[in-house]
N, C-alpha and C positions, 0 to 999 in steps of 0.2 A: 196359551198361558203367558202371562206377563212376567218379565224378569224385573227385579228392582233396579232402579237406576243406580249405577255405581258413581258415587261422587268422587271426582278426581281431586286429590289433595292439592291445595294451593301451594305453588312453588314459591319459596321465599329465598331470594339470592342474598348471600352474605358477603360483605366486604371484609377485608382482612382485619380491620379494627373491631369488627363485631365479634370475632373469634377470641378477642382478649377480654370481653365483657364478663364471662363467668368467673374468672379469677381476679380480675381487676376491680370489679364492683361487687363481687359476691352475689350476683343475680342468677337465679335459676332460669336460664333462657327458655327452656322448653315449657315450663309452667307459665311463665309470663306471656309467651306467644299463644298458648292455649287460651289464657284469659283475654288477651287482646283481640285475637282473630276469631275465636269462638267457632272454629271449624277445623277440619283435618288440614294439616299442612306438611310440607316436606322441605327441609332445609337443604339448600343447594350450594355447593362450593364449586365455583368455576375453576377450570384448570389454571387460568392465568393468576387467580388469587392464591391458589396453592403454591404456584411457582414463586410468587412474591414472598410468601411466608417462608419458603425454603431458603430463599436468598437471605432474608432477615435472620433466620436461624443459623446461618453459616457465617455471615459477614457483618452482622449488626454489633452494636455495643454489647458488653456482657449481659446487662439486664434485659435488653431487647432480644438477645439470642435465647435466653432462658424463657422469656415470655412467648417467643415465637415457637419454641419447642412445645410448650404447653398448648398453644393454639393449634399446632399440627396434630397433637394427640386428640384434642376436642374435634378437630376436622375429620378424624377417622370415623366419627359417628354420623357424618353427613353424606349426602349423595354427591359424588364427584361427577361433574359434567365437563367433558372435553370440549373446548371452544377453539375453533381455528382462528388463531391470531398470531401475527408476527412477534418475534421476541422483543422487538422494539415498540410494540403496541403499549399504549398507556392503559393501565388496568382499569381506571375509572371510565375511560372511553368504551372499553369492552363491556363493562357492567351496564352502562347506560344503554348501549345498543341491544344487549340481550334482554334487559328489563323492558325496553320498548317493544321488542319483538314478541316476547312472551306475555306481556301485560302483567308481570309479577312485581310484587313489592320488594324493596331492597332494605336490608338491615344494615345500617351504617351510622357512624357518628361523625363522619367527615362532612363539615359544613358546606364546602364547595360542591361535593357530590350531591348532598341533600338538595341544594339549590338547583343544580342541573336537573335532577330527577323531578322536582316540583314543577320546573318549567315545562316538562313534557307530560305532566299529570300522572306520574308514577308514584304510588304510595310509598312512604318512607317510614321505617321503624327505627327508633333511636332511643338512647338512654336518657331518661328524664330525672333530674335531681339525684343522680348517682344511685338511685334505689329501685327504679322500675322502668319498664319499656313503654313507649308511647308510639302512636302511629299518626302520621300526617297524611291525610288523603283517604279515599274510600277504597275498600277492598271488594 
């Protein structure tokens, strides 16, 4: 007897600025990603990104602290993946390395990070015209 093939959800790595999108641009990230990817997906928060948000929530300017607290609340709905990285590691470097290893798209609005990911053929999801999500590359 044959068992149906279980489709593994596509892991989408989020950069810290992607976590600000739902309340900054009033975009429903989950429905936009469903529309964009047209398949099952799992939003992944790397431990280094969470640590970055925690630092912003504690030591940033007042508005940034408030936004980082909201982002951390949103992050509670994502899958947290522990990544072995030194405290001095640059978060973008870790994201690039994990995305390359997993072959996963990255959701970010950081132009420099987007360029680095494009250079290694990693699909990038970003906000377009402050109203919707777009993808650059093939998933």
